[in-house]
Every structure is written in C-alpha cells, then in structure tokens.
N, C-alpha and C positions, 0 to 999 in steps of 0.2 A: 602655660597649659592652653591649647586651643580645643575646644569641646564645640562639636556640631552634631546636629542630628538632621540627617538626610533621608527624604524619600527614595525606597530602593525598589527594584525589581528582581526578576530571577537573575539578573547579571551579578547581582551582590550576595547569591546561595552561599558561596565559600566563606564569606566574612560574617553572615548569619549565622550560617553550621558553627563556625568557631567561638562564638559567644553561645548559642544554645548548648552545645557539648561542655564547655567551661561551668557554665552556670548551672545545668542539671546536673552534672557529675559532683559536683559541690552538696548537693543535697542528700539528705539521709536516704540510704537503701530501702526501696520501697517493694512491695508483692502484690501484685504485679509491677515489674520495673516502668519507670516512666518512659512513654512511648516516644519523647524526646530525644533518649538516649539511642535509638535506632535509626535515626535520620541520616541521612546521607546526603551529599550536593544536590544530587537528582530531586532527591524527595522534597527537600526545603526550595528548590527551584519551582516544583510544582505548588507547592504550596503557597507561593509568592504570584503566581501567574496571574490569579484571578483579581487580587486586589492590592497586591505590594506589600510593603513594609515599611518601617522605621529601623535607621542603624544610628547608633549612639558612637560617634569617633572621638578619640582622644587624643591630638597630637599625631594622626594617622593610624592608630590602632583601634581597630573596631571593640568596644567595651560593652555595648548594651543592644539590644534588638526585640523586637516584636513584628509579628505578622499579622495582618489586617485581613481577615479572612470573612468576605461578604456572606451572609446565611443564603443559601440557597432558595429556601420557602418565604424569607422574610427580608423584602427589599430594603426596609428601615432598619435592619440588624446587622451588625458587624461584630465578629468573635475576634477577640484578641488571643492570638495564638503563639506559643513558644516564646514567653515573654522571660526575658532574663537579662541579668547584669552579671559581667564577669567579676568573679569573687575579688580579683584584685583591685577592683575600680568601685567596690562597695564602699558606704558610709559616707557618702558626698550626696547624697539624695538624689542620685541619679534615676534609682526606681520610679521615685514620685513624678518628678519631671517626663520621663518616659510614659508614665501613665496619661499625665495631661496632655503631652503631644497626641498620644494615641486618639484620646478623646477629642482633640481638637481636629486631627484629621479624620475622623468619623464623620465628625460635623460638617467640615468642609464638602464630603461627599454625599451629605444629604442623609446621613444616618440619623434615627432618633435614639437608638439604643446600643448600648455595647456590653457584650456578654463574655465572661471567662469561664474557665474551667479550673477549679482548684482541688486538690486532692485531700479526702478526708483525713488521710493520717499526719496531715501539716497545717495543724492548728495557727501556728503563727504567719503561713501564708494565707491562711484565710481573713486572719486579724489584718494584715495589711490591705487587704481588698476592700474589706468593711471599712477601713478608715479612708479609702479613697471613694467611698460613696456606693460600694456595690452592696447588695441585698441579694440573700439566697432565695433563688426561685424554683429550683429543683435538685434533688438528691439521688444519683444514681450511683450506686457503689461501683468504683473507688470515689467518683468524682462529686464534687458540690458545684452546682450552677450559680453563679452570682451575676446580677446585670444592673445597669444602672442607666438612665438617660443621658444624653450627651448636653454639655452645657449649650445653652442659646447665647450668641452673641450678636449685639447689636449695635450699630452706629446712632448716635443721638445728637442731633445737631444743634438743638435749643432747649430753652427751659421749658417752651411749650411742649416740644416732643417728648422731654422728660416726664411731664406730667400727664400727657397722654398714653405714654407706656405704663405707667402706674394705673391708670383707669383701665388699660387692656388686660394687665396682670390679676385687677380685683376681680375681673369676671371668671377667673380659673380659682378663685379662691372658694374656702369653705370654713366652717366653725373650726377651730382648733389649729388652724394652720399658722406656722411660725415662718417669719423672714427675716433673715440676718444681713445687715446692710453694712457693707464696708467701702471705704473711700475715703480721701484726704480733706482735709477741711475746704468746703466750697464745691466738693465733688457732685453733689446734685442730690444727695439724702434724702433732704428732707423735701424737696420740690416733688422726688418721685412718691416721697409718702402723701404728699398732699394730693397728688393723682390717685393715688389707692385710696383714700378717703374719699373722695368724689365718686369714685368708682363703688365703693363698698356702701354710700350713701349715708354716711354717719355725721352727727352733729359737731360743729364747732369748727374753726380753722384749725388746721393743721401747722404748729411752729416746732420748733427745736425742743426737746424736753429736758434740756440739758441741766435746768436749775432746780425742776421739781422732779428729776430722773424719769418719771413716767406720768402719762396721761391716757386718761378713758376717753373713747368719744363714742357714746352711744349711739344704736342705729336709729335713723328716722323712719326705717320701716320693720321688717320682720327679719334683716339680715343681721349678721354677727357686728358686734361693736370691734372697734379698732383700738387696740392697746399699744400707744407708742413708746418706747422705752430707750430711754440711754444708758447703755450697759458699762459705761467707761468706768463707773464705781462699783459696780455690782461683780460679785464673785461666783455665781451660779444660779441656779433655779430656785434654790432654797430661799437665797435673798428676794429673789424677784418675788416669789410666793409671800415672803414677809412684808411687802409694800402695801398690803390690805388694799387692794385695787378695787374691791367692791364689785369685783366681776369674776366671773370663772373663766380663766385661760382658756379650758377645753371648749368653752362656747364662743371664744372671740378668735379675731385675727390678731396676732401679736407680730409688732414691726420691731426689731432690736437693731437700733444704730450701736456701731462701735463694739459689736456682738462677735467678731472673729476671736476665736480663742475659748468662746463660750458656749458654742452652738451645740455641741455634745451633750450639755448638761440641760440644754433648753429643750430641745425635742430631737427624736431619733428621726423624725421626717422633717425636711425645711426647705426653704427656698433660701440660698446664697446666692445675694445680689451684689456683686461687685462693680463699682462705677471706678473708671479711672480718665483722666484727660487724654483726649487722642494724641496731643502734641507730646505727653509726656512732661509738660513746663508745671512747674507746681505755681500755686495762686501766691497772693500775698500773704504774708506772715501775719496770722491773728491768734489772738487767745483760743484754746482749742473749744471752749465752750460757745463762743460765737457761732462756728459752723455757717456763716453767711456765704451766700452763692455769688461765685464769680460769675462774668458774662459768658453763658454756654454758647451765644452767637459768635463769641472771638475764639472760643476753646471748645469746641466739640467735644462729645464724651462717647467712650466705649462701655457698654453696659453688658457684663456676663451673668446669665441668670443661671445658677447651678442648681438642679434638682436633685436632693440627697433623700433616700429612703423608699420604701414599699409603697408609701402614698403616691409618689410620682411616676411609679414606672409606668402605667399606662395612661399617663394623663398627656393631653395634647398641650405642649406649650409653645406651639406655633404662634407667632406674636406677629 
C-alpha cells in the first residue's frame, strides 16, 4: 500500500470530483439534497482555484479529498469544503488524518481558524467534527457551522527556549484553563511546565509530580494557582477530584502530563501540547517515572499547541 496526501489545484478537479461523488452518494438521502451531489468537474475546478485542496491517493487511486476555501471577508479563516473519503477506503483512519493535514495546510498558509458546515440531519458527522476539536458557532438550517483554531507548531532548540515558551503560553491563560501535555520520556514536558509556573508567578520549584501524582503551586500574587498532575495512573476527572488538592480546579490552571486519552473527561476546552524530538530519535531508556530531560541542545524539539473548545476560538495563540 502506497498512501500519499498531495496538495492539488484545479488540474485535479476530476480526481477530487470522483471522491466527492462516491463519498456523498453513500450518505443517507437529504432534503434538500447535498450540494456536493450537483458538482461537476468545472464547478470543482472553480472551487479549487482560490485555495487548492488536498487529495489522498492510495496506490494511484484517489480515496480522499478536501477543498480549502479562503473566507473572502476573513483573511485568517479557511473553510474545509467537500470533505470526503471513498467508502471503499473507510475504516483506516483516513478521515482523521485528512482533517489533521487540512489543519496543517491552513496553518502553513497563515490561517488562524478553520470552519466546516455539517448537516443537521447527520448527527454522526457532527460528532466526528466535535471529536476533531470543532465547536458549533452558528446554525442556519439545514447547516451547522463548526470552527476550531489551527494548531500552532514551533521549533524549540533548547531547554531555555522550552522554558521561555512556557512563560509565553502562561500569558494567554486564565483561571480554569487545562493543558494536556504529551511526549516521550525526556521530551521536555516538565521543562515547559517550569516556564509556565514562572510565567504564572507561583510558589515552589516545578518538578515531575510522578511519585505524588499531583502538586499544587499557590500563586505568589493574585493570579491562579498551578496544579501539576501526572495522569499516568488516573482514570478520569472523578479520580482527579478525589485527590483532595485543597484547591478549586475552576480557579487554578491545571497541567496534566501523560493526559492523552483523558482530556475529554478533564475539560471541554483545553490546550493539548504535544512535544516531539525534531530528529525523531528516542532518548535513553529510563523508568517512565523518572522523565529526566535529555539534552535539547543536541536534539531540538517540535512543539504543537492544539487549542480545543469554545474558550480558544477567538484567543490569540500567536507565540
């Protein structure tokens, strides 16, 4: 299997149309019918002309497509239109991968927000977009408009830069915010949180909370406390509440390491911070609990900050 996602323009209208027709014809009948079913090669070419699109090809056969349509009145917004996966290629995660590729392409073009239109009669479709971080912003029958910010992707060359990134992110936070950190051992999650604590102005040095599960760092001023959690052994928000942290999580900023998979239970709105080594090389094998920092000078990091939920729709995440 040779799977490839290509940037395309009007020259690929026939291939994009083939995917759109196959995908939308497989959906339940709608009244009024989906506009996509009336598309022609010429109309698809016209849609592709302003901003192009993405085409997923499997061994030379088009199996997925989306058109990226810049909003005429908002230069920071891109619409994802005619999104579809050929029914014969479903069940392989291609839809989620194509959404992520679309978000990345929108970010590459300088957009800050991505918008989709879903039909009210297709709740499963709306659920899929919610799972991908989209939030309802408008409802005009028969459409539901949903939007989300594009992820911010940053190259971080050193531990000092990682701490500085944490300090800059802290300036965007307020009481009740949740951050979910992921990355392999030594990726820099605790270093990032140290900078976050400095930016928030909290008491105490931030270290890995592994052996105590959670630590509370009270504010040295009138700002929010920092709750630093290791979620490796937690099963969800209920267990977090059971920790008796002597602080109201709605009044604090909560940072959860190893929180992937628990995020939905922790908060509807959150910042997902994913840290990877730029070279893709794993660090030295260690016990999971140690999470010691490898040398970022020898192995720089890539940090992706992915904002989920209505809280972040209009927030400025330019860092």
